[in-house]
Steps between C-alpha positions, in 0.01 A plus 500: 500500500787246511739469789869417534626192682532701822133603491556860387293634211676441171368824352502831685185707552639773274561251214155346537341848498693582182374182333138574598528862381632388162227241468228754587643740242485232233880478462473136395273559203624443148592829330246648264564713192385856587251666273590800286317727750693352792833553324404858418402584861813336641727687258335834580534452876858383465589828331341718766731673751462524882352830620744781582628516858547124545842393618655288228855468629612255770453633851711409796562281797754488776680219675746482782646199673625419846498189717362409843348798677813689418415306190173608356400543141263738336399529138284762345333427169305752297274427207647453157330566168160666496196289429356505153195723494311310231441124525433350156403165650182655643377584150606160367321326787175670411532383143595142590257456790773439760422799725321290760786251523750782534297666775494175693877471461550857624280448808618161628420352840736580791810283519538247780783552747849467357579138589827475305730763364396577141737408220392777262348848516120534510322517163465830323176687560330750272710820512236706680621770735379542860211731585362636825212253470720205389852558632615145414361491148743349250724362778561135602434622854129517419495125576699529821367498854395817681730623773575275796302215343793458261742420783408143588684302766598141416428215737749495787727200554786449743830609347834407652481571870188716469162358597191523282364770732819708474494471120134604489580803716791601274281469189223707656741773610661509156158551345429781748831664409429493125153644554626774733790589269316502168123530555444710812328821376693711751834365379397544136439870565846537650450447871740305723461119456462443873310169477759351265792615715334348809528154343878528454754409764647811668802291605611422146835675453482826304163436335267705727741792499537494121126488439442791735776691323336431162170636630648804673748606232449323171747515212491355149705204627362458853125528461208339685337396171752215491263327745188719525267625227446874550360780282500876551134588579557854371589358160269203431187336638399133486232405249245309705588279793624191316863398453550187289734237646653175377778281638589228743703414809669187630725394788856372498743389767784745543783462747443280804217658699395725213178485293487699177176625345568577133247725325453632146206736438398758242274793596322719243402846630284727279543871570379825349636853484237769477217248481532447126763261365586171674836327534575157645808465721612136502710399802658157524672392820701188580538510878642233731427526874640275772370362829782411741506257790568709817688204648760524223495862388478848646150599397170635625254215539221516241667766284638452148835606358568623148733274306488643147273690268493606137245735348405651167264788428338577166354823358677725749780755480848354477649707781327614819670599823194588708389149600200482264418328174411758234267363229575631152192569290492474118521876445772557763848589380748221587734585787822350630767302314441354155402130492786256453366156593307251284123521460308314773141380535398611853226235511741216420536308824696217340820706513699615801491865599760687296785600724594847376454752221257748350323400181163441337201272546294329233155571646339685786 
């Protein structure tokens, strides 16, 4: 893979994976004239209709925007058009002998860590829905890392007035916070995120009080899911123990005596209601935490402060005032306000988190 003049990879991991998937699927082959039988089968399948009960209208998402800790953002995205029940390409593949190549493309090797921010969304996968046995089937997340393994810490280097050791400590604590806020099984089933809160600075003005208020008395605007991933255990259960994760973090110098750890991660949580159907809730968070020099700032040594955060949630109800994310399953009736924003690909990490609105997503 080529590199730029500064030593960074010239092609992102997502783009390289797309190229390999297309090559494995035979996308570079010269087109061939289909036989009369192939044309007949394709035409018949094209005319077939999806089975009754499938949602065929756009579903919904929600967004809200604020800045700082007073300034948080949350977006909720719910799946758009239903998947097509019949896949003509499977029949065509059998006739053309490309089934094996397609299977290899649909079961690619895990992606390496995200070394640079991707410049395009991940390649399209076969439109297969999740199952209890394969909750990530048909999703780009099938190639992502499992759980905490997806939150890798970059090599620490001295930044501004912070030593290498201080930077390493800030990176490690940021990783612990992301794990505690988004992967801790107790937090996922709605319990208090005590381990995550213990990493934050209790002396940061307003922040500890606001977070406690969100947890004690949530509203649609002031909700703990702005920072913590929580589900109602009486409503849904996790499918398996794996949450797929992809993203990256890096450090920046802030104000004098301030180190910023900037993170951008996407978490894919499969859940089930009643032990039958499966829905994937896709949560993307862009969170910036700060380590302050006690000699310059009023802070608790070794604790991190929240600088800003933006979040978006897919396949959940647009409005929820109880402090939980509520996955919406294909047969559920849409709730909340009608979608107004543009369609968004929740797996597209090349774009910034959308700042507000309730709309549709292009895949789930």
